[in-house]
C-alpha positions in Angstrom: 51.4 142.0 130.4 50.1 144.9 132.6 51.9 145.8 136.1 49.7 144.0 138.4 50.1 143.3 142.0 47.1 140.8 143.1 45.9 141.6 147.2 43.2 139.8 148.6 42.1 138.1 145.6 41.5 141.7 144.1 44.1 142.5 140.8 45.3 145.9 141.3 47.2 148.2 138.7 50.5 149.2 139.7 50.7 153.4 138.5 53.4 155.9 138.9 51.4 158.3 140.8 52.7 159.1 143.8 50.8 159.1 147.0 51.2 161.5 150.0 52.8 160.2 153.3 49.5 161.4 154.7 47.6 159.3 152.5 49.4 156.0 153.9 47.0 154.1 156.1 47.4 150.9 158.1 50.4 148.3 156.7 48.4 145.2 155.2 51.9 143.3 154.6 54.3 142.9 152.3 54.4 141.1 148.4 55.9 137.7 148.7 56.5 136.8 145.3 58.0 138.5 142.2 57.3 136.4 139.0 57.8 137.7 135.4 57.0 140.5 133.8 55.4 138.8 130.8 53.2 136.2 133.3 50.3 137.5 135.1 50.1 137.2 138.8 47.3 134.9 140.3 48.1 134.2 143.5 48.0 136.8 146.5 50.5 139.3 147.6 52.0 138.4 143.9 53.0 140.7 141.6 54.8 141.0 138.0 56.5 144.2 138.5 56.8 144.8 142.4 59.9 143.2 144.3 59.2 141.0 147.3 59.5 142.8 150.6 57.5 145.8 148.8 55.0 146.8 151.6 51.3 147.4 151.0 49.1 150.2 152.9 45.5 151.1 152.6 45.0 154.4 151.5 43.3 157.3 153.7 40.6 158.4 151.6 38.0 161.4 152.0 35.4 159.9 150.3 34.9 155.7 150.5 34.7 154.0 147.5 33.8 151.0 147.0 37.0 149.8 145.1 39.6 152.0 147.5 43.1 151.8 145.7 45.9 150.8 148.0 49.7 152.4 148.7 52.7 150.6 148.1 56.4 151.4 149.0 59.3 149.4 147.7 61.7 148.3 149.6 64.8 150.1 148.0 62.9 153.4 147.8 61.3 155.9 150.1 58.3 157.1 147.7 54.9 155.7 148.1 52.9 154.9 145.0 49.0 154.1 144.2 48.1 150.6 143.0 44.3 150.8 141.5 42.0 148.3 141.6 41.5 146.7 138.1 37.6 146.2 137.6 36.7 143.1 136.1 34.8 143.7 132.9 31.1 142.7 132.8 29.5 141.7 129.9 
């Protein structure tokens, strides 16, 4: 199972891509439930890799996109990382 965060009914892929402090926007909330890595998160604010209390922020983008990424900051870390929307495949 890939590393996933569910936020506002959207699945986000948790990357190791660092985010710059100046890209960090408004705080949206925190991850409220961590499930097993082998499971797929389905509920809002749930992740299979991010611990509870991981903070979630908007990303300040130079160009607005239809599917903007978010930024996360884990409770034990001072680093910010990018999470990118996983687009559903339309056949």
